C-alpha positions as CSV (number, residue, x, y, z in Angstrom):
1,M,-19.7,17.8,-23.7
2,P,-19.8,14.6,-21.8
3,L,-22.9,13.7,-20.0
4,P,-23.2,14.0,-16.4
5,K,-22.9,10.9,-14.7
6,G,-26.6,10.8,-13.3
7,M,-27.7,11.1,-16.9
8,L,-25.2,8.6,-18.2
9,L,-27.2,5.9,-15.3
10,C,-30.5,6.9,-16.5
11,L,-29.9,6.2,-19.9
12,G,-28.0,3.0,-19.3
13,L,-31.0,1.5,-17.4
14,L,-33.8,3.0,-19.9
15,L,-31.5,1.3,-23.0
16,M,-30.9,-2.0,-20.9
17,T,-34.3,-2.4,-20.3
18,A,-35.4,-1.8,-23.9
19,G,-33.0,-4.0,-25.3
20,G,-34.1,-6.6,-22.7
21,I,-37.9,-6.1,-23.4
22,M,-37.0,-6.6,-27.5
23,V,-35.4,-9.2,-26.6
24,L,-37.5,-11.2,-24.1
25,C,-40.7,-9.8,-26.5
26,V,-38.9,-11.2,-29.9
27,G,-38.2,-14.6,-28.0
28,L,-36.0,-17.1,-29.9
29,P,-33.3,-15.5,-32.4
30,Y,-34.9,-17.4,-35.5
31,Q,-38.5,-15.5,-35.9
32,S,-37.6,-11.9,-35.7
33,A,-33.6,-12.0,-36.2
34,P,-33.3,-8.3,-37.0
35,L,-35.5,-7.0,-34.1
36,F,-33.2,-9.9,-31.6
37,V,-29.8,-8.3,-32.7
38,V,-31.1,-4.6,-32.1
39,G,-32.6,-5.8,-28.8
40,V,-29.1,-7.7,-27.9
41,F,-27.3,-4.3,-29.3
42,L,-29.2,-1.8,-27.1
43,G,-29.3,-4.1,-23.9
44,L,-25.2,-4.1,-24.3
45,G,-25.0,-0.3,-25.2
46,G,-27.1,0.2,-21.9
47,M,-25.0,-1.8,-19.8
48,G,-21.7,-0.1,-21.6
49,L,-23.2,3.4,-20.6
50,L,-24.3,2.2,-16.9
51,V,-20.9,1.0,-16.5
52,I,-19.3,4.1,-17.4
53,G,-21.4,6.3,-15.3
54,L,-20.8,3.9,-12.3
55,C,-17.2,4.5,-12.9
56,M,-17.4,8.2,-12.8
57,A,-19.5,7.7,-9.8
58,M,-16.6,5.8,-8.1
59,K,-14.0,7.9,-9.2
60,N,-15.0,11.2,-7.6
61,L,-16.4,9.2,-4.5
62,Q,-14.2,10.4,-1.4
63,V,-15.5,8.1,0.9
64,A,-12.7,6.1,3.1
65,V,-13.0,2.3,3.1
66,P,-11.4,1.1,5.6
67,G,-8.9,-1.5,4.6
68,H,-8.4,-0.6,0.9
69,F,-5.7,1.6,0.3
70,L,-6.6,2.1,-3.4
71,L,-10.1,3.8,-2.4
72,H,-8.4,6.4,0.0
73,P,-7.8,9.6,-0.7
74,R,-4.0,10.2,-1.7
75,T,-2.1,11.5,1.4
76,G,0.9,13.1,2.4
77,T,0.9,16.2,0.0
78,R,-1.9,18.0,1.5
79,F,-1.1,20.3,4.4
80,S,-2.6,23.6,5.7
81,P,-0.5,26.6,5.6
82,E,-0.3,26.6,9.3
83,Q,1.2,22.7,8.8
84,A,3.3,23.6,6.1
85,L,4.7,26.7,7.9
86,A,5.8,24.2,11.1
87,I,7.1,21.6,8.9
88,Q,9.3,24.4,7.2
89,R,10.7,25.8,10.7
90,R,11.4,22.3,12.1
91,L,13.1,21.3,9.3
92,D,15.3,24.5,8.9
93,R,16.2,24.0,12.4
94,I,17.2,20.5,12.5
95,R,19.3,21.4,9.3
96,R,21.0,24.4,11.2
97,E,21.7,21.8,14.2
98,M,23.3,19.4,11.7
99,S,25.4,22.0,10.4
100,E,26.2,23.2,14.0
101,D,27.5,19.6,14.6
102,S,29.4,19.3,11.8
103,V,31.4,22.6,12.4
104,S,32.3,21.8,16.2
105,P,35.3,19.8,16.7
106,R,35.3,16.3,17.1
107,P,35.4,14.8,20.5
108,E,38.7,12.7,21.2
109,P,38.9,9.0,19.7
110,E,39.3,7.0,22.6
111,P,43.2,5.6,24.1
112,S,43.7,2.7,21.9
113,L,44.3,-0.6,23.7
114,P,47.6,-1.8,24.9
115,S,50.0,-3.7,22.7
116,T,50.5,-6.6,25.1
117,P,47.8,-8.3,26.9
118,P,47.6,-8.5,30.5
119,P,49.1,-11.1,32.4
120,W,46.8,-14.1,33.0
121,T,45.8,-14.5,36.2
122,M,43.6,-17.7,36.2
123,E,44.4,-21.1,36.5
124,P,44.8,-23.5,33.6
125,P,41.8,-25.5,32.2
126,P,42.5,-29.3,32.8
127,S,43.3,-31.3,29.9
128,Y,41.4,-33.0,27.4
129,D,42.0,-36.7,28.9
130,T,41.0,-35.3,32.4
131,V,37.7,-34.1,31.2
132,M,37.0,-37.2,29.4
133,K,38.4,-39.2,32.6
134,S,36.0,-37.2,34.7
135,Q,32.8,-37.7,32.5
136,E,33.2,-41.5,32.1
137,H,33.4,-42.1,35.8
138,G,30.7,-39.5,36.2
139,E,28.3,-41.8,33.6
140,R,28.8,-45.2,35.3
141,L,27.7,-44.1,38.5
């Protein structure tokens, strides 16, 4: 049976403290190597338990942190029964309207354009030479 997250946090802090005291009291590793190694392992084990306890605590935390989508609870699938019923009714109504639209006759297509274009009523544009000459005279003035 897994330990509760509070127990893991306390045990992790206790082991880290014990390991740190052992490492600091022994001092250098060449004075008493076995006690130094035991202190290091206790400290590392305590740190591991502390990290596991913190991860378990954060996993169950349901606080919405603004700006970070990974920490928000998942949405989109949780509706109250009233909301679910209202959504279902709306979707049914939309489906009925869509099916009625598909059964009704389609509107008449717009008449096609005549095969010949209408007669030209504008005067023809000036020739290229006329335009170029008028620009040259305009630039010199």
